[in-house]
Residue frames as qw, qx, qy, qz and C-alpha x, y, z in Angstrom:
[[0.408, 0.284, -0.130, -0.858, 62.60, 128.71, -21.98],
 [0.632, 0.245, 0.713, -0.179, 59.67, 126.67, -23.08],
 [0.082, -0.127, 0.658, 0.738, 59.61, 125.88, -26.77],
 [0.273, -0.335, -0.741, -0.514, 55.91, 124.82, -26.98],
 [0.239, 0.020, 0.480, -0.844, 53.11, 126.52, -25.00],
 [0.097, 0.447, 0.885, 0.089, 49.73, 125.03, -24.81],
 [0.147, 0.098, -0.060, -0.982, 47.18, 127.37, -26.35],
 [0.530, 0.385, 0.611, -0.444, 43.43, 127.17, -26.43],
 [0.483, 0.290, 0.704, 0.432, 42.19, 125.94, -29.85],
 [0.193, 0.879, 0.430, 0.078, 40.00, 128.95, -30.49],
 [0.215, -0.894, 0.187, 0.346, 42.77, 131.40, -29.49],
 [0.515, -0.261, 0.635, 0.513, 45.24, 129.53, -31.77],
 [0.422, 0.556, 0.662, 0.271, 42.84, 129.85, -34.68],
 [0.016, 0.973, 0.205, -0.103, 42.30, 133.43, -34.05],
 [0.375, -0.716, 0.365, 0.463, 46.05, 133.95, -33.95],
 [0.507, 0.021, 0.685, 0.523, 46.61, 132.20, -37.24],
 [0.298, 0.775, 0.522, 0.197, 43.78, 134.17, -38.91],
 [0.170, -0.950, -0.014, 0.261, 45.33, 137.39, -37.54],
 [0.492, -0.468, 0.527, 0.510, 48.78, 136.47, -38.69],
 [0.462, 0.316, 0.680, 0.473, 47.51, 135.70, -42.24],
 [0.111, 0.931, 0.345, 0.048, 45.67, 139.04, -42.27],
 [0.335, -0.812, 0.230, 0.419, 48.98, 140.76, -41.31],
 [0.589, -0.042, 0.608, 0.530, 50.72, 139.11, -44.25],
 [0.332, 0.668, 0.566, 0.352, 48.30, 140.94, -46.56],
 [0.130, -0.968, -0.162, 0.140, 49.05, 144.33, -45.10],
 [0.626, 0.562, -0.105, 0.531, 51.79, 146.32, -46.74],
 [0.197, -0.831, 0.238, -0.463, 52.08, 148.62, -43.66],
 [0.833, -0.483, 0.252, -0.093, 52.71, 145.67, -41.33],
 [0.909, 0.175, 0.082, 0.368, 55.42, 144.32, -43.67],
 [0.296, 0.742, -0.186, 0.572, 57.15, 147.77, -43.86],
 [0.534, -0.754, 0.245, -0.293, 57.26, 147.65, -39.98],
 [0.930, -0.250, 0.221, 0.156, 59.23, 144.43, -40.03],
 [0.738, 0.202, 0.208, 0.609, 61.66, 145.28, -42.86],
 [0.221, -0.759, -0.085, 0.607, 63.26, 148.59, -42.16],
 [0.272, -0.200, 0.547, 0.766, 64.70, 148.89, -45.71],
 [0.101, 0.483, 0.776, 0.394, 61.14, 149.02, -47.10],
 [0.093, -0.651, -0.508, 0.557, 59.86, 152.04, -45.20],
 [0.113, 0.593, -0.107, -0.790, 60.53, 154.63, -48.00],
 [0.037, -0.063, 0.812, 0.579, 59.64, 152.33, -50.86],
 [0.640, 0.192, 0.105, -0.736, 56.28, 152.16, -52.65],
 [0.330, -0.046, 0.941, 0.059, 55.28, 148.55, -52.88],
 [0.447, 0.232, -0.309, -0.807, 53.18, 148.07, -56.11],
 [0.400, -0.013, -0.880, -0.257, 52.41, 144.38, -55.89],
 [0.695, -0.411, -0.061, -0.587, 49.39, 142.88, -54.27],
 [0.149, 0.304, -0.883, 0.324, 50.36, 140.83, -51.19],
 [0.575, -0.408, 0.683, 0.189, 50.32, 137.92, -50.30],
 [0.375, 0.470, -0.618, -0.507, 51.58, 136.45, -53.59],
 [0.805, 0.059, 0.546, -0.223, 49.77, 133.27, -54.72],
 [0.197, 0.509, -0.694, -0.470, 51.54, 131.20, -57.39],
 [0.877, 0.189, -0.272, -0.349, 50.65, 128.21, -59.46],
 [0.827, -0.407, 0.387, 0.027, 52.05, 124.89, -58.24],
 [0.838, 0.487, 0.037, 0.244, 54.02, 124.58, -61.52],
 [0.086, 0.891, -0.357, 0.268, 56.64, 126.99, -60.13],
 [0.697, -0.547, 0.458, -0.070, 57.92, 124.13, -57.93],
 [0.915, 0.203, 0.277, 0.210, 59.23, 122.31, -61.04],
 [0.372, 0.903, -0.148, 0.154, 61.54, 125.15, -61.98],
 [0.766, 0.105, -0.301, 0.558, 65.31, 124.94, -61.57],
 [0.428, -0.612, -0.312, 0.587, 66.88, 127.18, -58.93],
 [0.253, -0.137, 0.213, 0.934, 68.14, 129.86, -61.33],
 [0.145, -0.422, -0.606, -0.659, 64.74, 130.06, -63.21],
 [0.417, -0.686, -0.587, 0.103, 62.91, 130.24, -59.80],
 [0.384, -0.541, -0.181, 0.726, 64.94, 133.09, -58.58],
 [0.092, 0.089, 0.447, 0.885, 64.56, 134.93, -61.96],
 [0.255, -0.542, -0.672, -0.436, 60.81, 134.51, -61.64],
 [0.438, -0.656, -0.450, 0.419, 60.81, 135.73, -58.01],
 [0.309, -0.294, 0.068, 0.902, 62.76, 138.83, -59.14],
 [0.063, -0.297, -0.570, -0.764, 60.14, 139.47, -61.86],
 [0.376, -0.651, -0.647, -0.129, 57.32, 139.19, -59.32],
 [0.478, -0.713, -0.297, 0.417, 58.74, 141.28, -56.50],
 [0.319, 0.916, -0.028, 0.243, 60.96, 143.69, -58.55],
 [0.567, 0.471, -0.407, 0.539, 64.46, 144.89, -57.94],
 [0.141, -0.595, 0.356, -0.707, 63.81, 146.67, -54.67],
 [0.812, -0.352, 0.197, -0.421, 61.97, 143.74, -52.83],
 [0.911, 0.205, -0.348, 0.082, 64.31, 141.02, -54.01],
 [0.262, 0.457, -0.619, 0.583, 67.01, 142.17, -51.45],
 [0.498, -0.309, 0.487, -0.648, 64.50, 141.69, -48.67],
 [0.923, 0.059, -0.099, -0.368, 63.10, 138.37, -50.10],
 [0.784, 0.280, -0.512, 0.213, 66.44, 136.54, -50.18],
 [0.711, -0.692, -0.015, 0.125, 67.95, 135.50, -46.87],
 [0.404, 0.754, -0.378, 0.354, 71.37, 136.87, -46.16],
 [0.845, -0.446, -0.168, 0.243, 73.98, 135.67, -43.62],
 [0.256, 0.796, -0.287, 0.467, 76.53, 137.98, -42.08],
 [0.624, -0.040, -0.603, 0.496, 79.10, 137.56, -39.39],
 [0.441, -0.835, -0.322, -0.060, 78.00, 138.81, -35.98],
 [0.186, 0.692, -0.382, 0.584, 80.08, 141.62, -34.28],
 [0.484, -0.618, 0.384, -0.486, 81.49, 141.00, -30.81],
 [0.262, -0.378, 0.862, -0.214, 82.08, 138.09, -28.46],
 [0.812, 0.141, 0.313, -0.471, 78.97, 136.16, -29.68],
 [0.654, 0.525, -0.506, -0.202, 81.04, 134.58, -32.46],
 [0.198, 0.378, -0.867, 0.258, 82.97, 132.55, -29.91],
 [0.383, -0.018, 0.715, -0.585, 79.74, 131.50, -28.12],
 [0.330, 0.239, 0.910, 0.076, 78.15, 129.58, -30.86],
 [0.328, 0.804, 0.425, -0.254, 76.30, 132.58, -32.52],
 [0.445, -0.201, 0.411, 0.770, 78.75, 133.32, -35.37],
 [0.080, 0.251, 0.590, 0.763, 76.20, 134.26, -38.06],
 [0.353, 0.416, 0.421, -0.725, 73.15, 136.53, -38.12],
 [0.172, 0.212, 0.819, 0.505, 70.56, 135.55, -40.69],
 [0.311, 0.074, -0.020, -0.947, 67.88, 137.62, -42.12],
 [0.592, 0.215, 0.634, -0.449, 64.28, 136.42, -42.20],
 [0.013, 0.176, -0.727, -0.663, 63.81, 136.69, -45.91],
 [0.608, 0.021, -0.311, -0.730, 60.80, 135.26, -47.83],
 [0.458, -0.041, 0.829, -0.319, 58.54, 132.56, -46.48],
 [0.458, 0.158, -0.642, -0.594, 57.27, 130.18, -49.18],
 [0.568, -0.018, 0.684, -0.457, 54.27, 128.08, -47.98],
 [0.385, 0.199, -0.748, -0.502, 53.48, 124.97, -50.04],
 [0.821, -0.179, -0.155, -0.520, 50.88, 122.22, -49.87],
 [0.705, -0.451, 0.524, -0.158, 51.26, 119.11, -47.77],
 [0.904, 0.178, 0.377, 0.094, 51.80, 116.87, -50.77],
 [0.503, 0.834, -0.119, 0.194, 54.26, 119.18, -52.50],
 [0.776, -0.396, 0.078, 0.485, 57.98, 119.06, -52.10],
 [0.421, 0.838, -0.037, 0.346, 60.42, 121.84, -52.69],
 [0.664, -0.565, -0.016, 0.489, 63.87, 122.55, -51.36],
 [0.468, 0.715, 0.031, 0.518, 65.93, 125.65, -52.22],
 [0.515, -0.336, -0.265, 0.743, 68.57, 127.76, -50.51],
 [0.124, 0.182, 0.117, 0.968, 67.85, 131.42, -49.91],
 [0.513, -0.314, -0.052, -0.797, 64.29, 131.24, -48.80],
 [0.249, -0.074, 0.871, -0.418, 62.41, 129.36, -46.20],
 [0.557, -0.072, -0.608, -0.562, 59.92, 126.70, -47.45],
 [0.295, -0.045, 0.767, -0.569, 57.19, 125.34, -45.09],
 [0.196, -0.320, -0.861, -0.344, 54.35, 122.87, -45.62],
 [0.407, -0.533, -0.175, -0.721, 50.94, 124.00, -44.50],
 [0.809, -0.430, -0.401, -0.008, 50.87, 121.41, -41.63],
 [0.646, -0.116, -0.295, 0.694, 54.20, 122.81, -40.24],
 [0.087, 0.607, 0.101, 0.784, 52.89, 126.33, -40.33],
 [0.417, -0.514, -0.565, 0.493, 53.00, 128.18, -37.02],
 [0.014, -0.975, -0.223, 0.006, 52.01, 131.71, -36.00],
 [0.483, -0.710, 0.245, 0.451, 55.68, 132.37, -35.23],
 [0.583, 0.098, 0.558, 0.582, 56.62, 131.60, -38.76],
 [0.216, 0.744, 0.490, 0.399, 54.20, 134.07, -40.30],
 [0.110, -0.873, -0.065, -0.470, 54.26, 136.98, -37.80],
 [0.700, -0.464, -0.212, 0.499, 57.28, 137.29, -35.51],
 [0.319, -0.473, 0.018, 0.821, 58.13, 140.90, -34.95],
 [0.333, 0.525, -0.132, -0.772, 55.75, 142.01, -37.60],
 [0.858, 0.387, 0.246, -0.232, 54.33, 140.47, -40.76],
 [0.499, -0.361, 0.646, 0.450, 56.66, 138.50, -43.06],
 [0.447, 0.476, -0.437, -0.619, 56.95, 138.66, -46.83],
 [0.577, 0.005, 0.796, -0.185, 55.09, 135.53, -47.92],
 [0.460, 0.258, -0.563, -0.637, 54.27, 133.48, -50.97],
 [0.699, 0.046, 0.621, -0.352, 51.71, 130.68, -51.25],
 [0.047, -0.007, -0.853, -0.520, 51.06, 127.95, -53.83],
 [0.561, -0.157, -0.254, -0.772, 47.46, 127.49, -54.84],
 [0.694, -0.163, -0.701, 0.016, 47.50, 124.02, -53.24],
 [0.318, -0.066, -0.592, 0.738, 48.60, 125.62, -49.96],
 [0.266, -0.085, 0.078, -0.957, 45.85, 128.14, -50.07],
 [0.701, -0.171, -0.508, -0.470, 43.23, 125.42, -50.60],
 [0.670, -0.182, -0.671, 0.258, 44.56, 123.32, -47.76],
 [0.156, 0.015, -0.452, 0.878, 44.82, 126.26, -45.44],
 [0.481, -0.171, -0.158, -0.845, 41.20, 127.28, -46.25],
 [0.760, -0.197, -0.572, -0.236, 40.14, 123.72, -45.55],
 [0.512, -0.094, -0.661, 0.540, 42.10, 123.64, -42.24],
 [0.051, -0.026, 0.285, -0.957, 40.66, 126.94, -41.05],
 [0.583, -0.151, -0.290, -0.744, 37.14, 126.09, -42.07],
 [0.713, -0.191, -0.675, 0.014, 37.28, 122.66, -40.33],
 [0.299, -0.077, -0.585, 0.750, 38.49, 124.38, -37.10],
 [0.253, -0.085, 0.068, -0.961, 35.67, 126.79, -37.31],
 [0.680, -0.186, -0.484, -0.518, 32.98, 124.15, -37.73],
 [0.567, -0.133, -0.751, 0.311, 34.18, 122.25, -34.55],
 [0.071, -0.166, 0.374, -0.910, 33.08, 125.20, -32.40]]
């Protein structure tokens, strides 16, 4: 299996723009997370936070996420790991891990935390945002600015 396929620049830009549009759609997020199908999501997606949240301690960070997403979405937002059923355990696939929340930060920002996936804007791929449907996503303000600059500079090169 090839890990990296060459894609035309214009198609890649279109794919990133489409994936970012999917992240804002509540219906697309409900398609990915089956536990959300019957819930009414009241928050506006995607969530954009101030960069000061990166200076919080782990416990405070998770408390603020729970306030933002609410009790019903917090179960989807946090990654969980469970033991796989069957023979796969012996073949190097012991654990199944849920996708959880994707937290996109700026290139000059640093943040490490267990329980959610953190990615810089430069490392962002279409596969991260929209694999098997849209993913629950949070951005920092710095990341949004850098993403706008990245997409606008790609559009000008046409």
